C-alpha positions, -999 to +999 in steps of 0.1 A: -097-121+200-086-129+164-054-117+146-056-106+110-028-096+086-026-064+067+001-065+039+020-036+024+019-028-013+043-016-040+034+006-069+053-011-097+048+022-116+026+052-109+015+078-136-006+108-128-027+110-160-050+139-151-068+159-124-105+162-118-123+195-112-126+186-075-088+184-072-086+146-070-058+132-092-064+105-118-038+077-116-026+047-136-006+022-116+001-015-110-002-023-074+011-056-059+009-070-024+041-080-006+048-102+024+055-073+048+025-072+072+010-053+101-009-075+126-044-064+137-060-080+167-097-075+170-121-082+199-158-077+194-182-068+223-216-054+229-206-022+247-210+001+218-176+016+217-150+012+190-116+020+203-079+011+202-064-012+227-031+008+230-017+042+226+002+048+193+020+078+178-011+092+162-046+101+176-072+075+177-096+096+157-070+098+129-064+061+129-076+046+096-084+013+111-106+029+138-122+051+112-129+020+091-146+002+119-167+032+128-177+038+091-187+001+088-208+003+120-224+035+107-234+018+075-247-012+094-268+010+117-281+030+088-293-001+070-307-018+101-280-045+102-264-036+135-275-024+169-260+006+187-244-020+211-221-034+184-185-025+194-150-037+193-114-031+204-086-029+178-049-036+186-024-028+158+011-042+158+029-020+132+056-035+110+051-014+079+068+020+082+044+050+082+048+076+054+068+053+032+045+048+002+037+012+012+001+018+021+003+006+057-026+027+070-048+020+040-041-017+044-049-016+081-083+000+072-091-026+045-082-055+068-103-040+096-133-037+072-129-073+062-125-085+097-155-066+112-177-075+082-171-112+091-171-109+129-203-088+130-219-112+105-227-084+081-215-104+050-216-072+029-204-077-007-170-065-019-186-036-038-201-021-007-169-025+013-150-008-015-174+021-015-169+025+022-131+021+018-128+048-009-142+073+016-112+065+038-084+066+012-077+060-024-056+029-018-082+011+005-102-004-024-071-021-038-064-038-005-100-050-004-095-063-040-069-085-026-045-092-054-022-074-079-041-051-101-040-024-128-055+006-109-071+036-125-093+066-118-088+079-082-082+043-071-116+028-077-110+011-111-092-023-109-083-051-133-066-081-118-032-090-131-005-116-123+029-099-127+058-124-130+080-100-110+080-116-075+112-105-056+121-071-045+148-055-024+135-025-005+153+005+011+132+026+034+148+058+046+140+072+081+119+100+065+081+103+068+068+116+034+033+132+037+013+122+006-007+154+005+025+175+004+037+156-027+004+159-046+001+196-038+035+204-053+030+226-084+059+209-101+041+175-101+036+161-136-002+157-140-006+148-176+014+117-183+000+097-212-016+064-200+001+032-210-022+010-232-036-017-210-024-044-234+011-031-231+008-034-193-005-070-196+024-078-218+049-063-193+035-087-166+054-115-184+088-100-174+104-113-142+118-079-136+094-050-137+108-021-157+077-006-174+067+030-167+080+052-139+067+070-108+056+106-114+058+114-077+094+103-074+111+136-087+089+157-064+096+135-033+133+134-040+135+172-044+115+178-012+132+151+008+169+148-003+173+117+020+149+098-002+170+107-033+202+095-015+187+062-005+173+057-040+207+064-054+222+038-031+198+013-045+207+023-081+244+018-074+238-016-058+215-027-087+240-015-113+268-034-097+248-066-101+239-058-137+203-049-130+187-023-152+183+012-137+146+011-149+140-017-123+147+008-095+121+033-084+101+047-055+068+033-043+038+055-040+045+089-026+077+076-010+101+074+005+105+035+002+124+026-029+128-008-044+144-028-071+126-055-090+148-087-090+146-118-110+151-142-080+155-142-042+193-146-045+195-114-066+174-095-040+196-109-012+227-096-030+213-061-034+203-061+003+238-071+014+253-045-008+231-018+008+240-028+043+277-028+033+273+008+021+261+017+056+223+017+054+206+005+085+199-032+083+165-029+098+155-005+069+166-029+042+143-057+034+137-085+009+100-090+000+081-114-022+048-106-040+017-122-025-008-138-049-037-131-025-045-109+005-038-131+036-069-119+053-091-133+025-079-167+036-090-160+072-126-151+063-153-177+073 
């Protein structure tokens, strides 16, 4: 058995810039990895089955990590790289909240793809893993990319970046926000003008991220008032410390909200203020950006 880490992500901004004829939304976003990780334990065997080691709150067939392993095996079988006997057991120790816009399920899938690719000795290139990953979810290719990136298209286009923003205070309300529900909302803005790539590269020099906004935030806050209340808690705490309101926003489809801070002490002060206002301590977290995906360091 080996243990692999699957980190969460933040969308530093998220613009919906169009919609394809097939219904998929075209996005522009900067994603960054943060040091809040699920743990995935994998055991390989030659009994053919791919299954979970434990019972979780969602069905095994809906589990993105299990679907990732099965999709990778199907690719290996189709191309003569694996036998039908190839199998494995996956145990997931969840830390990243579900339905929070932090990409936990997609990250689990990406880490599972990287792990089985190594453990089964497939050594498939990144491009192939990303193609498999995109069939599982739009965020999976980013986690396979393994570092902060300007993301476009439906999630398949990536340019590596190095944002100077490193510290974040997060508030995660006890509210599961279904991504599909947000994207189906007729009030969602779907024609935001893209920010020129050069402007985004320039914004990376700022230690506090304030560029752009999240088009999904108004919809999520209207559908789920608890998300709006927690975001507003974060705005008040940030304002009291002299942080710009533009540094506060929701990640992904929500409901996790964050403020970009210039230093750890600043993030710590925000977190303490949120707890003092009555937010549950276990739902307030200080996170730091990761330069690289931790699983990439575990690969042989």
